[in-house]
N, C-alpha and C positions, 0 to 999 in steps of 0.2 A: 201256526199259533198253538201254544201249549194248552192242553185241556186240563181242567181240574180233576181231582179224584172223583168228585161227585158226578161229573159229566161222563167219565169213563165207566163208572158203575151203572149209570142209567143206560148207556149204550149196550153194555154187556147184558144187563137184565132184559132189554128189548130183544136182543138176539136170542137169548135162551127162551124167552116166551114164544118167539116165532117158531123155534125148533120144537118146542113142546106142543104147539098147536098142530104142526105138521105131523108129528108122531101120533098125536091123538086121532087126527083124521084118518091116518093109515090104519090104525087099530079098529076104528069104527067101520071101515069098509071091508074088513077081513071077515069071511064067513064064520059063523059060530060053530060050524061042524068041523072046522079045521082042527087037526090033531096037534098043530104047533102051539106050544104054550105061549101065552101072551106076555109072560115075565112079570116081574114086580111092578106095581104102579110107580110112575115117576113122581118125585117130590115137587114142591112149589118152585116155580121159576125164580122167585125172589130169593129163596133159600139157596138156590144153585150158585148165586153170586159168591158165596163163601168159598166155593171150590175153584174159583177162577185162579186165585193166587197160590193155590196149594201145589207144592212140587210133587205130591203123591197122587196116585190114581184117584179118580173121582169115586165117591162113596155116597151112600144114601144119608139123608139127614138123620140125626139121632132121634129116638122116639120122644125124649124129654126136651128136645130143642137144643140150641147151642148154649148150654149153661157154662158158667165159668169153670166148673170141674172138667167138662168135656174139652173146652178150649185149652186148658192147662195140662191135659193128660199127655203122657209120653206117646201114647198110641197115635194121636193126631200129629205130633211132631212139629208144632208151631214154634216152640221155643221162645226166642225173644223177638220174633217177627211182628210186624204191625198188622193188625186185622181190622178190616173195614166191614162193619155190620150194617145191613140195610133192614129197616122194619118190613114186616110181612104185609101189612095192610095199608100203610100210608107213608108217603115220603116226609122227611123232616125238612122244614123250612130253614134254610141256612143263610138267608139273605141278610137280615139285620140281627146278627148275633150280638148279645151284650158283651161288654168287655170283661176280662178276667177278674178285674177288681170288683165290679158290681155284681157279677154272678156268684161270687163267693160270700156275699154279705147275707147274713141271716138265713142260712140254709141248713137243713138237717134237723134232726129231732132235738127236743129240749133236754138239756143236761143241767144237773144241780151242782154248783160249786161246793167243794168239800170244805172250803175255808169260810165263805160268807153265807152259804146256804141259798144264794140267789140262783135263778135259773137263766140259762143262756142257750142259744142255738149251738149246734155242734160246730159251726164255723167260727163262732165268737168265743167259745170257751177256751180255745188255745191261747189267744191273745190276752184274755182276762186272767187266766190262771197265773201267769208270770208276775203281773203287778200285784195280784191279790196275795200270792205267796210271800213276796218281798215285804208287803205291808204287814202281813201277819207275823213274819219273823221279827221285823223291827219293833212291832208293838210288844211282842213277848220279851225281846231283849230290853226294851225300855222298862217293862215291869220288873225284870230281874235287877236292873240297875237301881231302880227306886227302892227296891226291897233292901239292897245292900247299903244304900246311903243312910247314914245316921240321921235320926230325927233332929229337926232344927236346922239341918243344912241341905235339905232336899231341894229347896228353892234357890240355893246360892250357886253362882257360877264362879269358877276360879278366876282370879284377877288376871287380866292380860289375855284372856281367851275369848273366843267368839262362840255363838251358839253352834257353829260348825264343829268346834272341838268337843262338844258335849253330845254329839250325835251317837247313833248306835255303834256299839263296839264291834258288831259283825261286819261293818264296812271297812274297807281299806282306806288309807289316807287319801289316795287319789279319788276314790269314790266320794269321800266326804267333801273334798274340794269341789267336785263336779256337781254333786247333788245339793249340798247345803250352802255353798259359798260362791259358786261360780256366777250365779245370777247377779250378785252384788257388783263385782268388778266389771262384768260384761255390760252392765247397764249404767254404770256411773259416768256422767257426762265429762267430768274433770279427769283428764288422762293421768295427771300426776297422782290424784287420789286413787284412781283405778289401779295404777301400777303398785302403789303402796298396799292396797287391799290384797292384790294378788300375791305380793311378796309375803304379807302377813299370813295369808292362808297356807302358803307352802311351809312357812316356819312352824305354824301351829300344828300342821299335820305330822311333822317329823320331830316335834319337841321331845318325845319320849324315846327316840331312837338313840343307839349308842353314839357317843361323841366322836366326831371326826377330828383328828389331830394332825397338824402339819408341823414338821420339824426342819429348822434351818440352823446350820452351824455358822455363826458369824465369824468364827476363827478360821474358816476355810476360805478358799479363793472365790472370786466372783463367779467363775465358770462352774465351780462345784455347787454353789448355791443355785445357780440356774438349772443344773442337772437335777437337783433335788426338787425344784419346782415342777419341771417337766415330768419327772417320775411320779410325783404326787398326783398330777392331773391325768396320768395315764392309767391309774388304778381302775379296774373294771368293777361294775356292780355297786357303785357308790351312790347313796342318796345325798346329793349336794345340799339339800335343805336341812340336813341333820345339824345338831348343835356343833359348833366349830370353835376350835382353840388352836393357838400357835405356841410352840416352844422354841425359843431361841437359844441355841447352844452357845455358851460363853457370855451370856447376858442374863442377869437376874430379873429382868423386867417381865411382868405378867399382866394380864387383864386385857380389856378391850383395845387399849392403845397398841398393844403388840399385834392384835388382829388387824387393826387399821393399817399398821406399818406393812404387814404382809400383803394385803390386798393392793395397797398403793404401789408396792414394789412389783407385784405381778403384772398389774395393768400397765405400769410404766415400761416393763420389758416388752409386753405385747405391742404397745403403742410405738415405741422408739427402737426396738430391736434388742437382741441378746448379744452378749459378748462372746458366746460360744461360736466357734468358727465351723459351722455345720456345712457351709457351702463354699469353703475356700475363698471367702471374700473379706476376711478380716472381722466383719461383724454380720450377724445374721438378722436381716430385716424381714419381718413377717408381712409387713405392709409397706407399700411405696405410694408416692403421690403427694399432692399438696393437701392442705386442710380442707375438709369436707369433700375431698375427691380421692380419698385413700382406697386402694384396691389391694387384694392379696397378691403376694409375690408368686411368680411363676416358677420358682426354683423346684427342680425335681427332687432334690434331697429333702425338702420340707414335706412334699407330698408323700414320699416313701416312708418318712418317719411319722406320718399321721399327725403332724403338728397342728394342723388347722382344726382338727377335732379337739386337741388340747386347748386351742384358743377358744372354741365355742364353750367348752366346759368352764374355763376360767372366767369368761365374760358372764355366763349365767350364774356361776357361784358367787362372784363379786356382787352382782345385782341382787341376788336373793338376800345376802347379808348386809345390804345397804352400802356397799363399797362403791368406788369410782367405776364409771362405765367407759367403754371404748368410744372415743370421740372422733369425728371427722370421716366416718365411712361414707363412701360414695352412695348417692341415692339409687343408682342402678344396681349396686351390690345388695342393698336392702331389699329391693324388689325380688331379686333372685333368692335371697335367704328365705323370704316368706313364701317361696314356691310359686310365684306368679309367672305368667307367660313371659319368657325372655324376649320374645319378639316385640312385646309392648314396652320393654324397658327403655326409659328415657336416658340416652347416652349423651355425654358432653365430651368435647375434645379434651377438657381438663381431666377427665377420668382416665386418660391414657398416659401412663408414665414413660412410655418409650418415645424418645425424641425422634428417632428415625421414622416411626409411624406418623407422628404428628406432622413432620415435614411433608411426607407423601400425601396425607389427607389434605393438608393445607394447599398443596399444589393442585389437587383435583378439585377442590372447592373454589379455587380462584377462577376468574374468567379469562385470564391471559393465556396466550398460546404457549404450550410447553416446548422447551428446546429438546433436541435429541437426547442429551444426557439426562434431563429430567424425565423424559418418557422412559428411558432405560431404567432409571431408578424406580419408577412406579411399576413397570412391568416385572422387574425382578422381585419386588415384594409380592405382587399379585400371584406370580407363578409359584413362589415358595409356599403360598397358602392355598394352592389349587384353585385359584380364581382366574377368570379369563383376562386376556390382555386389554389394555385401555383402548377405547375408541371414542370418537366424538359423541356417540349416542349413549354410551354406558358410563360416562365420566362421573356423573353424580351418583349413580347406583354403585359403582365400584368404590367410591369414597365411603359410602355407608357400610358396605360389606367389609372393607378393611378395618374400619373403626369397630364394627360389631365383633369381628374375629379377635382384634387386639384386646378388647375390653371384656367381652362375654365368653367367647369360646375358649380362650386360653386359661380362664379361671373358673370354669364350670365345676371341675373336680374339687377345687379349694372350697367353693361355696357349699358343695355337698358335705364335705367334712365338717365345716362350721355348723351346718344345719344339724348334723348328727350330734355334735357336741352340745348344742343348745337343747336338743331333745333329751340328751342324757341328764342335763341339769334340771329339766322340767320347765324351762322358761319358754321354749318354742311355742307351746300351746297358747301362750299369752298373745304373742304377735300374730299367731295364725288366726285366732278368733277375733282379735281386735288389732288390725294392722296399724291403727293410729298410735298404738303404744310402742311401735318400733322406734319412734322418735325419742322415747324415754330410755329405751335400752341402748340406742345408738344416737346420742345427742350430737348436735352440730358443734364444731369447734368454736364458732362465734358465741354460742350460748355459755361456754365455759370460761370466757375471759374474766379474769379477776380484777376488780377495781378496789380502790382504797376504801370507799364508803361501804362496800359489802362487809369488810372486816371491822371497820371502826364502829359501825352501829351495833355490832354484836359484842363488843368488849365491855366487860364489867371491871372498871378501874378500882384499884385498892382504895379503901377508906381508912382514915386514921382512927385509932382506938383512943377514945377520950379518957380511959382509965389508965392508960400506959404512958408514963412520963417520958420514957425513951422514945416513944412514937412521935411525940411533939418535936423532939430534937431532930428526928430523921424525916420530918414532913417535907422540909425544903429539898432534901436529896431525893425523896420519893417523887415529888413533883417534877424535878429536873430529869430523872431517868424516864419517867412515863412520857414526858414531853419529847425526849429523844425517840422513843418508840413510835409516837404519833407522827413525828417528822419522817421517820424511816418508812412508815406505811404510806403516808401521803405522797412521798416522792418515789416510791418503789414501782418498778414495772410489773406487768402482769405475771411474768415468769418468776420474778423475785417474790412476789406475794404468794404465788403457788408454793414455792419452796418453804417460805415462812409458815404457811398454814399446814404444810405437811409435817414440818418439825413440831409445830404447836399441838396438832391433834392426831397425827399419824397418817392422815391422807389429805387430799385437796378439797374435800367437801366441807364447807363452813357449817358448823353446828349452830344451834340457836343462841348459845352464849359462849363467849371466850373470856377466860379469867386471867388477870394479871396480878402477880405478887412481886414485891420488892423485898429482897433479903440481903442482910449483911454477911451471911455465912457462905456465900458462893462467890467465885471469881468470874465465872462465865455464865451466860444464860442457860437455863435448864428447863426442859418441858416435861410436865406430867401429862402424858397423852390421854390416860384414862380419865382424868379430871378436866381435860382441855384447859390446863393452867400453864401459863408461861411465867417462869420465875426469873427475874432480872437482878443482877448484882447492884447493890446499893451505891457502891463507890464507882463513879464514872466521871472523869474530869471533863472530857470534851465529847462532842457528838461523834467525831471521827473514831475515837476509841470505842465508844458504844457500838458503832456500826461494824467495826472490824471484829469485835468480840461476838456480836450477833451473827455475822456471816460465817465466822468460824464454827459456831455452834450449829447453825443451820446446815453447814456442810457435813456434819457428822451423821446426818440421816441415813446415808447409804451404808454406814458401818455399824449401826446399832445405837442403842440408847446410852448416851454418856461416853461413847468411845470416840474421842477426838484425837 
């Protein structure tokens, strides 16, 4: 049984004391008339313990004792070795030692703080000085700010800002969010309000930073525009909460509608794939699977191109600026993105887009006896993933392991890249601190189904002008055209309504109000996305003509504003 250091020291001291007593008895029995010198007197046996572990010859104890100066001297040669010191007169009771945390509290001499002039113990002053210094600096900065503020406006806060935006200028934007504003969104019970508050805090912290500009040339090919999008989101060191604008080459449109068009196009590419042939498959799909069970692609070309980090940045950037979110992500993937234990991830057979794996897992989960070809198929897949062959006892276990490898293991690197992209955008901390907000960042596809009443209740229909005589003449035509629009919305599918809303506002997120105007100066429907206004031609003979014209206009969304 191993002995503690204290027990070894006590045994060594006992041996030295016994030797000291024996030598003392020999000296006492020596005749005093002897010419042999008796030598220097021996030091205390307890002090001799220090010499047990020394690699140098034994020496007498120093006259001033074992002081720190003596122990650190080059003459002793201790260096960085560990020294065990035993008291001379009494052993130290080491049975019930207090913990390190309690022993360090309120110990040492009293020290006065140079900032607040209060006294603290030596162990407390180190923790107090940090907070006191920050408080002192913030108070001094606040005084400087109030001195610079003109009289009569010292109590006013700029419209559209929160108290977090008026905090000390010595803090960075991230510190402002965490110190002044984070408590609001972290404690708000409504997840939608909490997400909007977090988004607002990010935008407020970066509102004075240089504007971030994205450029797309609508005169180029679809593949070239997609390369411009990927290049834009691969830029390093970007604060994605900075003010943002979009310039469309070949189109004179400007304003928020263009920005909505950009985010809608980017998220559509991420959701349904790029036309770029990056994987020699005709079309590059970043995600595969059915709605609410989408998982990242396992393509090696996408991983080598770091495209899933681009995906994370684009999703975070769109969320910050109020754009559309990525819908239909598998719940197991959301668990991995938030950094939770992958062993606890809830997997579903629908999360696996590989049909061959689904067939094998379905065979293992069934209770029927497998035929030799079916066993061969199961074993071939198991061996390819370094798993044991199927037996009657491990059948259920093997099914779970195959499903885990197909869904989780093969997509671990993709999820890490997405997490890095979300961290780059500043959105990851939101779902890390409040996992419930992940449902806002990655909504379910079922929650995004568009119905006719969602659009109709937001429409502000045109009203006739009582002072305009020509308006009375066109009232009948206006009512006829608007009735055509109502009929189109009531009979339209969810996909058709999404396309209409995208043409109307720039993206598929319905605003609070949608405006309709009827004009005799246009031949096809035109949308003013910045004003969320849909302008309809006044002359339309039949409903079929109106529907054909509206669908032709809606189809121009992919090519720009007014380019049909």
